[in-house]
N, CA, C and O atoms as a CHARMM CRD file, in Angstrom:
* protein
*
  252
    1    1 VAL  N      0.71500  -1.23100  -0.23500 PROA 1      0.00000
    2    1 VAL  CA     0.13400   0.04700  -0.12300 PROA 1      0.00000
    3    1 VAL  C      0.96000   1.15900   0.02100 PROA 1      0.00000
    4    1 VAL  O      1.95500   1.21500   0.74300 PROA 1      0.00000
    5    2 LEU  N      0.48800   2.09600  -0.73300 PROA 2      0.00000
    6    2 LEU  CA     1.60100   3.39800  -0.96400 PROA 2      0.00000
    7    2 LEU  C      0.34000   4.40300  -0.67900 PROA 2      0.00000
    8    2 LEU  O     -0.81400   4.30300  -1.09400 PROA 2      0.00000
    9    3 ASP  N      0.93600   5.42400   0.17700 PROA 3      0.00000
   10    3 ASP  CA     0.22400   6.61500   0.64000 PROA 3      0.00000
   11    3 ASP  C      0.86500   8.01800   0.07100 PROA 3      0.00000
   12    3 ASP  O      1.90600   8.52900   0.48300 PROA 3      0.00000
   13    4 LEU  N      0.26100   8.38000  -0.66600 PROA 4      0.00000
   14    4 LEU  CA     0.77100   9.95800  -1.32900 PROA 4      0.00000
   15    4 LEU  C     -0.12500  11.26700  -0.77500 PROA 4      0.00000
   16    4 LEU  O     -1.35100  11.34800  -0.84800 PROA 4      0.00000
   17    5 ASP  N      0.83600  12.33100  -0.16800 PROA 5      0.00000
   18    5 ASP  CA    -0.32900  13.55500   0.18600 PROA 5      0.00000
   19    5 ASP  C      0.33100  14.33300  -1.11900 PROA 5      0.00000
   20    5 ASP  O      1.49700  14.07500  -1.41600 PROA 5      0.00000
   21    6 LEU  N     -0.36300  15.20300  -1.82400 PROA 6      0.00000
   22    6 LEU  CA     0.24500  16.13700  -2.89100 PROA 6      0.00000
   23    6 LEU  C     -0.39500  17.66500  -2.56100 PROA 6      0.00000
   24    6 LEU  O     -1.38000  17.84400  -1.84600 PROA 6      0.00000
   25    7 ALA  N      0.35000  18.69300  -3.21200 PROA 7      0.00000
   26    7 ALA  CA    -0.11600  19.77200  -3.67400 PROA 7      0.00000
   27    7 ALA  C     -0.52100  19.90700  -5.03800 PROA 7      0.00000
   28    7 ALA  O      0.12900  19.61300  -6.04100 PROA 7      0.00000
   29    8 LEU  N     -1.69800  20.39700  -4.95700 PROA 8      0.00000
   30    8 LEU  CA    -2.46100  20.39600  -6.46400 PROA 8      0.00000
   31    8 LEU  C     -2.52800  22.04400  -6.70100 PROA 8      0.00000
   32    8 LEU  O     -2.89900  22.84200  -5.84000 PROA 8      0.00000
   33    9 GLN  N     -2.13900  22.35000  -7.89900 PROA 9      0.00000
   34    9 GLN  CA    -2.21800  23.92400  -8.42500 PROA 9      0.00000
   35    9 GLN  C     -3.83300  24.07700  -8.98000 PROA 9      0.00000
   36    9 GLN  O     -4.49000  23.34900  -9.72500 PROA 9      0.00000
   37   10 TYR  N     -4.21300  25.50800  -8.19400 PROA 10     0.00000
   38   10 TYR  CA    -5.14700  25.86700  -8.64900 PROA 10     0.00000
   39   10 TYR  C     -6.08300  25.54500  -9.84000 PROA 10     0.00000
   40   10 TYR  O     -5.35900  25.26300 -10.79400 PROA 10     0.00000
   41   11 GLY  N     -7.13000  25.48400 -10.11500 PROA 11     0.00000
   42   11 GLY  CA    -7.47600  25.41700 -11.22000 PROA 11     0.00000
   43   11 GLY  C     -7.66500  24.07000 -12.12500 PROA 11     0.00000
   44   11 GLY  O     -8.36600  24.08500 -13.13700 PROA 11     0.00000
   45   12 PHE  N     -7.12400  23.15200 -11.76900 PROA 12     0.00000
   46   12 PHE  CA    -7.20200  21.44600 -12.09700 PROA 12     0.00000
   47   12 PHE  C     -8.39400  21.04000 -11.54200 PROA 12     0.00000
   48   12 PHE  O     -8.96400  21.54200 -10.57300 PROA 12     0.00000
   49   13 ASN  N     -8.76100  20.03600 -12.25700 PROA 13     0.00000
   50   13 ASN  CA    -9.72300  19.25300 -12.02100 PROA 13     0.00000
   51   13 ASN  C     -9.11600  18.15200 -10.90400 PROA 13     0.00000
   52   13 ASN  O     -8.36100  17.24300 -11.25100 PROA 13     0.00000
   53   14 ALA  N     -9.50400  18.33600  -9.66200 PROA 14     0.00000
   54   14 ALA  CA    -8.93000  17.49500  -8.51500 PROA 14     0.00000
   55   14 ALA  C     -9.31900  15.94900  -8.63000 PROA 14     0.00000
   56   14 ALA  O     -8.46900  15.06900  -8.49100 PROA 14     0.00000
   57   15 PRO  N    -10.37000  15.74000  -8.83700 PROA 15     0.00000
   58   15 PRO  CA   -10.61000  14.39000  -8.41500 PROA 15     0.00000
   59   15 PRO  C     -9.99900  13.35900  -9.96000 PROA 15     0.00000
   60   15 PRO  O     -9.59700  12.19600  -9.93400 PROA 15     0.00000
   61   16 ARG  N    -10.10500  14.15800 -11.01500 PROA 16     0.00000
   62   16 ARG  CA    -9.16800  13.47500 -12.34400 PROA 16     0.00000
   63   16 ARG  C     -7.90400  13.66600 -12.07500 PROA 16     0.00000
   64   16 ARG  O     -7.40200  12.81300 -12.80700 PROA 16     0.00000
   65   17 VAL  N     -6.97000  14.21600 -11.50600 PROA 17     0.00000
   66   17 VAL  CA    -5.61400  14.81200 -11.50500 PROA 17     0.00000
   67   17 VAL  C     -5.27100  13.61400 -10.41600 PROA 17     0.00000
   68   17 VAL  O     -4.28500  12.88000 -10.47700 PROA 17     0.00000
   69   18 LEU  N     -6.36100  13.58000  -9.35100 PROA 18     0.00000
   70   18 LEU  CA    -5.72000  12.60400  -7.99900 PROA 18     0.00000
   71   18 LEU  C     -6.07400  10.88800  -8.78900 PROA 18     0.00000
   72   18 LEU  O     -5.54500   9.86600  -8.35400 PROA 18     0.00000
   73   19 GLN  N     -6.89400  10.89600  -9.79300 PROA 19     0.00000
   74   19 GLN  CA    -7.25000   9.43400 -10.11100 PROA 19     0.00000
   75   19 GLN  C     -5.92000   9.03700 -11.20800 PROA 19     0.00000
   76   19 GLN  O     -5.28600   7.98500 -11.12500 PROA 19     0.00000
   77   20 GLU  N     -5.69900   9.96600 -12.08900 PROA 20     0.00000
   78   20 GLU  CA    -4.52700   9.75200 -12.83100 PROA 20     0.00000
   79   20 GLU  C     -3.39200   9.64300 -12.18000 PROA 20     0.00000
   80   20 GLU  O     -2.58600   8.80600 -12.58700 PROA 20     0.00000
   81   21 VAL  N     -3.06700  10.45300 -11.03200 PROA 21     0.00000
   82   21 VAL  CA    -1.66300   9.92100 -10.14200 PROA 21     0.00000
   83   21 VAL  C     -1.86300   8.28400  -9.78300 PROA 21     0.00000
   84   21 VAL  O     -1.13000   7.33700 -10.06600 PROA 21     0.00000
   85   22 GLN  N     -3.09700   8.31900  -9.07400 PROA 22     0.00000
   86   22 GLN  CA    -3.06000   7.10200  -8.48200 PROA 22     0.00000
   87   22 GLN  C     -2.76300   5.96400  -9.55700 PROA 22     0.00000
   88   22 GLN  O     -1.89500   5.11800  -9.34400 PROA 22     0.00000
   89   23 GLU  N     -3.37300   5.98100 -10.49000 PROA 23     0.00000
   90   23 GLU  CA    -3.43700   4.79600 -11.79800 PROA 23     0.00000
   91   23 GLU  C     -1.82800   4.93900 -12.13300 PROA 23     0.00000
   92   23 GLU  O     -1.04100   4.07600 -11.74400 PROA 23     0.00000
   93   24 ARG  N     -1.46900   5.90700 -12.76300 PROA 24     0.00000
   94   24 ARG  CA     0.16000   5.93300 -13.16800 PROA 24     0.00000
   95   24 ARG  C      1.23200   5.38200 -12.13700 PROA 24     0.00000
   96   24 ARG  O      2.09100   4.62600 -12.59300 PROA 24     0.00000
   97   25 VAL  N      1.25900   5.72900 -10.64200 PROA 25     0.00000
   98   25 VAL  CA     1.91000   5.31600  -9.84900 PROA 25     0.00000
   99   25 VAL  C      1.95600   3.91800  -9.48100 PROA 25     0.00000
  100   25 VAL  O      3.01300   3.35900  -9.18900 PROA 25     0.00000
  101   26 SER  N      0.78700   3.32200  -9.49000 PROA 26     0.00000
  102   26 SER  CA     0.54000   1.94600  -9.48300 PROA 26     0.00000
  103   26 SER  C      1.16600   1.17500 -10.61300 PROA 26     0.00000
  104   26 SER  O      1.77200   0.12600 -10.39700 PROA 26     0.00000
  105   27 SER  N      1.00000   1.78300 -12.04300 PROA 27     0.00000
  106   27 SER  CA     1.25200   0.86700 -13.21600 PROA 27     0.00000
  107   27 SER  C      3.04700   1.01600 -12.91500 PROA 27     0.00000
  108   27 SER  O      3.71000   0.00900 -12.66700 PROA 27     0.00000
  109   28 GLN  N      3.62100   2.28400 -12.97500 PROA 28     0.00000
  110   28 GLN  CA     5.01900   2.37400 -12.61600 PROA 28     0.00000
  111   28 GLN  C      5.73500   1.33600 -11.93000 PROA 28     0.00000
  112   28 GLN  O      6.59600   0.55700 -12.34000 PROA 28     0.00000
  113   29 VAL  N      5.15900   1.49500 -10.70300 PROA 29     0.00000
  114   29 VAL  CA     5.81900   0.78000  -9.60800 PROA 29     0.00000
  115   29 VAL  C      5.62200  -0.67000  -9.83900 PROA 29     0.00000
  116   29 VAL  O      6.49700  -1.50300  -9.60600 PROA 29     0.00000
  117   30 GLU  N      4.30600  -0.98000 -10.35800 PROA 30     0.00000
  118   30 GLU  CA     4.76700  -2.74200 -10.42500 PROA 30     0.00000
  119   30 GLU  C      5.33400  -2.78100 -11.74900 PROA 30     0.00000
  120   30 GLU  O      5.68700  -3.92200 -12.04800 PROA 30     0.00000
  121   31 SER  N      5.56300  -1.82200 -12.74200 PROA 31     0.00000
  122   31 SER  CA     6.45900  -2.06200 -13.92800 PROA 31     0.00000
  123   31 SER  C      7.86400  -2.11900 -13.54200 PROA 31     0.00000
  124   31 SER  O      8.57900  -3.01600 -13.98800 PROA 31     0.00000
  125   32 PHE  N      8.28000  -1.29700 -12.80700 PROA 32     0.00000
  126   32 PHE  CA     9.76700  -1.25500 -12.22600 PROA 32     0.00000
  127   32 PHE  C     10.34800  -2.34800 -11.74200 PROA 32     0.00000
  128   32 PHE  O     11.38700  -2.96700 -11.97400 PROA 32     0.00000
  129   33 THR  N      8.93900  -2.50200 -10.61000 PROA 33     0.00000
  130   33 THR  CA     9.56300  -3.35600  -9.34800 PROA 33     0.00000
  131   33 THR  C      9.15400  -5.20600  -9.43300 PROA 33     0.00000
  132   33 THR  O      9.69300  -6.15500  -8.86300 PROA 33     0.00000
  133   34 ALA  N      8.03400  -5.15500 -10.36200 PROA 34     0.00000
  134   34 ALA  CA     7.25600  -6.53500 -10.13200 PROA 34     0.00000
  135   34 ALA  C      6.69900  -6.79500  -9.04600 PROA 34     0.00000
  136   34 ALA  O      6.50200  -7.99200  -8.83600 PROA 34     0.00000
  137   35 ILE  N      6.27500  -5.85700  -8.04100 PROA 35     0.00000
  138   35 ILE  CA     5.95500  -6.15900  -6.95800 PROA 35     0.00000
  139   35 ILE  C      4.61600  -5.61600  -7.18500 PROA 35     0.00000
  140   35 ILE  O      4.49000  -4.63600  -7.91900 PROA 35     0.00000
  141   36 ASN  N      3.26300  -6.34600  -6.43200 PROA 36     0.00000
  142   36 ASN  CA     1.92500  -6.45800  -6.92700 PROA 36     0.00000
  143   36 ASN  C      1.40800  -5.23800  -5.76900 PROA 36     0.00000
  144   36 ASN  O      1.40700  -5.39500  -4.54800 PROA 36     0.00000
  145   37 VAL  N      0.95800  -3.94300  -6.54600 PROA 37     0.00000
  146   37 VAL  CA     0.24100  -2.97900  -5.54200 PROA 37     0.00000
  147   37 VAL  C     -0.89500  -3.00600  -5.36300 PROA 37     0.00000
  148   37 VAL  O     -1.72200  -2.97500  -6.27400 PROA 37     0.00000
  149   38 ILE  N     -1.18900  -3.07500  -4.03600 PROA 38     0.00000
  150   38 ILE  CA    -2.46100  -3.51600  -3.68000 PROA 38     0.00000
  151   38 ILE  C     -3.51000  -2.43200  -3.70900 PROA 38     0.00000
  152   38 ILE  O     -4.68600  -2.61800  -4.02000 PROA 38     0.00000
  153   39 ALA  N     -2.82100  -0.95900  -3.25500 PROA 39     0.00000
  154   39 ALA  CA    -3.63400   0.35200  -3.40800 PROA 39     0.00000
  155   39 ALA  C     -2.81300   1.17400  -3.36500 PROA 39     0.00000
  156   39 ALA  O     -1.62000   0.91700  -3.20300 PROA 39     0.00000
  157   40 VAL  N     -3.33100   2.43100  -3.51300 PROA 40     0.00000
  158   40 VAL  CA    -2.70000   3.84200  -3.71300 PROA 40     0.00000
  159   40 VAL  C     -3.36000   4.80200  -3.38300 PROA 40     0.00000
  160   40 VAL  O     -4.21600   5.30300  -4.11200 PROA 40     0.00000
  161   41 ASN  N     -3.04400   5.24500  -2.14100 PROA 41     0.00000
  162   41 ASN  CA    -3.79900   6.27200  -1.73600 PROA 41     0.00000
  163   41 ASN  C     -3.40700   7.55800  -1.73500 PROA 41     0.00000
  164   41 ASN  O     -2.33100   7.75500  -1.17000 PROA 41     0.00000
  165   42 VAL  N     -4.03600   8.64100  -2.26600 PROA 42     0.00000
  166   42 VAL  CA    -3.73900   9.71000  -2.75200 PROA 42     0.00000
  167   42 VAL  C     -4.62900  10.70700  -2.23800 PROA 42     0.00000
  168   42 VAL  O     -5.85200  10.68500  -2.37700 PROA 42     0.00000
  169   43 ARG  N     -3.67400  11.96500  -1.37400 PROA 43     0.00000
  170   43 ARG  CA    -4.82100  12.84400  -1.11400 PROA 43     0.00000
  171   43 ARG  C     -4.25100  14.16100  -1.32400 PROA 43     0.00000
  172   43 ARG  O     -3.05700  14.30300  -1.05900 PROA 43     0.00000
  173   44 ALA  N     -5.03900  15.32200  -1.83700 PROA 44     0.00000
  174   44 ALA  CA    -4.96300  16.97900  -1.93900 PROA 44     0.00000
  175   44 ALA  C     -4.85400  16.94600  -0.50300 PROA 44     0.00000
  176   44 ALA  O     -5.64000  16.38500   0.26100 PROA 44     0.00000
  177   45 ARG  N     -3.58800  17.73500  -0.12800 PROA 45     0.00000
  178   45 ARG  CA    -3.30500  18.10500   1.54600 PROA 45     0.00000
  179   45 ARG  C     -3.64100  19.71700   1.23600 PROA 45     0.00000
  180   45 ARG  O     -4.30000  20.23800   2.13700 PROA 45     0.00000
  181   46 ARG  N     -3.25100  20.72100  -0.04700 PROA 46     0.00000
  182   46 ARG  CA    -3.26000  21.65800   0.09500 PROA 46     0.00000
  183   46 ARG  C     -3.37100  22.13300  -1.74100 PROA 46     0.00000
  184   46 ARG  O     -3.00300  21.39900  -2.65800 PROA 46     0.00000
  185   47 VAL  N     -3.89000  23.33500  -1.88100 PROA 47     0.00000
  186   47 VAL  CA    -4.21600  23.81400  -3.37000 PROA 47     0.00000
  187   47 VAL  C     -3.05300  24.91200  -3.14000 PROA 47     0.00000
  188   47 VAL  O     -2.75200  25.49400  -2.09800 PROA 47     0.00000
  189   48 VAL  N     -2.34100  25.04300  -4.78500 PROA 48     0.00000
  190   48 VAL  CA    -1.13900  26.29800  -4.53100 PROA 48     0.00000
  191   48 VAL  C     -1.58900  26.82700  -5.74700 PROA 48     0.00000
  192   48 VAL  O     -1.83500  26.31800  -6.84100 PROA 48     0.00000
  193   49 TYR  N     -1.65400  28.34000  -5.15700 PROA 49     0.00000
  194   49 TYR  CA    -1.92100  29.29300  -6.59600 PROA 49     0.00000
  195   49 TYR  C     -0.71500  29.78800  -7.32700 PROA 49     0.00000
  196   49 TYR  O      0.34300  30.09000  -6.77400 PROA 49     0.00000
  197   50 ASP  N     -0.94700  29.84900  -8.58800 PROA 50     0.00000
  198   50 ASP  CA     0.38500  30.37200  -9.17000 PROA 50     0.00000
  199   50 ASP  C      0.24700  31.97500  -9.65800 PROA 50     0.00000
  200   50 ASP  O     -0.04300  32.37000 -10.78800 PROA 50     0.00000
  201   51 ARG  N      0.48400  32.61700  -8.70300 PROA 51     0.00000
  202   51 ARG  CA     0.39600  34.30800  -8.96000 PROA 51     0.00000
  203   51 ARG  C      1.07000  34.78700 -10.33600 PROA 51     0.00000
  204   51 ARG  O      0.73500  35.75300 -11.02100 PROA 51     0.00000
  205   52 SER  N      2.34600  33.65300 -10.62100 PROA 52     0.00000
  206   52 SER  CA     2.99300  34.44400 -11.78200 PROA 52     0.00000
  207   52 SER  C      2.17000  34.37100 -13.15400 PROA 52     0.00000
  208   52 SER  O      2.40400  35.02000 -14.17400 PROA 52     0.00000
  209   53 ALA  N      1.02100  33.31200 -12.92100 PROA 53     0.00000
  210   53 ALA  CA     0.18300  33.02400 -14.23800 PROA 53     0.00000
  211   53 ALA  C     -0.32100  34.44100 -14.55600 PROA 53     0.00000
  212   53 ALA  O     -0.03400  35.11400 -15.54600 PROA 53     0.00000
  213   54 ASP  N     -1.30700  34.84100 -13.30200 PROA 54     0.00000
  214   54 ASP  CA    -1.78200  35.98500 -13.23800 PROA 54     0.00000
  215   54 ASP  C     -1.08500  37.13200 -13.68500 PROA 54     0.00000
  216   54 ASP  O     -1.61400  37.94400 -14.44400 PROA 54     0.00000
  217   55 ARG  N      0.35000  37.27400 -13.15800 PROA 55     0.00000
  218   55 ARG  CA     1.46600  38.62000 -13.95700 PROA 55     0.00000
  219   55 ARG  C      1.32100  38.33500 -15.48300 PROA 55     0.00000
  220   55 ARG  O      1.14800  39.31000 -16.21400 PROA 55     0.00000
  221   56 LYS  N      1.37400  37.09100 -16.02900 PROA 56     0.00000
  222   56 LYS  CA     1.76600  37.14300 -17.09800 PROA 56     0.00000
  223   56 LYS  C      0.38700  37.58900 -18.09200 PROA 56     0.00000
  224   56 LYS  O      0.56400  37.97100 -19.24900 PROA 56     0.00000
  225   57 ALA  N     -0.86500  37.49600 -17.53400 PROA 57     0.00000
  226   57 ALA  CA    -2.32500  37.27600 -17.98500 PROA 57     0.00000
  227   57 ALA  C     -2.48100  38.94700 -17.93200 PROA 57     0.00000
  228   57 ALA  O     -3.37700  39.40500 -18.64200 PROA 57     0.00000
  229   58 GLY  N     -1.69700  39.87400 -17.16400 PROA 58     0.00000
  230   58 GLY  CA    -1.93300  41.03600 -16.96700 PROA 58     0.00000
  231   58 GLY  C     -2.65900  41.59000 -15.84300 PROA 58     0.00000
  232   58 GLY  O     -2.97700  42.77300 -15.71600 PROA 58     0.00000
  233   59 TYR  N     -2.93600  40.48100 -14.90300 PROA 59     0.00000
  234   59 TYR  CA    -3.63600  40.69800 -13.78300 PROA 59     0.00000
  235   59 TYR  C     -3.12600  41.33000 -12.50700 PROA 59     0.00000
  236   59 TYR  O     -3.90000  41.58700 -11.58500 PROA 59     0.00000
  237   60 ALA  N     -1.53000  41.64000 -12.43300 PROA 60     0.00000
  238   60 ALA  CA    -0.95900  41.88300 -11.45600 PROA 60     0.00000
  239   60 ALA  C     -1.30400  43.28800 -10.51300 PROA 60     0.00000
  240   60 ALA  O     -1.37200  44.45400 -10.90200 PROA 60     0.00000
  241   61 GLY  N     -1.43400  42.90700  -9.56600 PROA 61     0.00000
  242   61 GLY  CA    -1.91700  44.10200  -8.09100 PROA 61     0.00000
  243   61 GLY  C     -3.51500  44.03600  -8.08000 PROA 61     0.00000
  244   61 GLY  O     -4.13300  44.45500  -7.10100 PROA 61     0.00000
  245   62 ARG  N     -4.14100  43.52000  -9.14700 PROA 62     0.00000
  246   62 ARG  CA    -6.09100  43.39900  -8.98300 PROA 62     0.00000
  247   62 ARG  C     -6.35100  42.21600  -8.02200 PROA 62     0.00000
  248   62 ARG  O     -5.77100  41.13200  -8.09500 PROA 62     0.00000
  249   63 ARG  N     -7.42300  42.60000  -6.98600 PROA 63     0.00000
  250   63 ARG  CA    -7.70300  41.78100  -6.29700 PROA 63     0.00000
  251   63 ARG  C     -9.42000  41.42700  -6.32800 PROA 63     0.00000
  252   63 ARG  O     -9.88000  40.53800  -5.61300 PROA 63     0.00000
């Protein structure tokens, strides 16, 4: 069993991202190690907001 705690970038579909991570980690661990992965528990512990994306889009200083 693998337990992963992640930070997600704001604006992404959290359930879709977490499921994708779960599937890829399970597949890659089994591929690299030949160990049968019983479960991959993935949790979003925080959301990160990228302010540099706002600056690039011209929203600097606005709230």
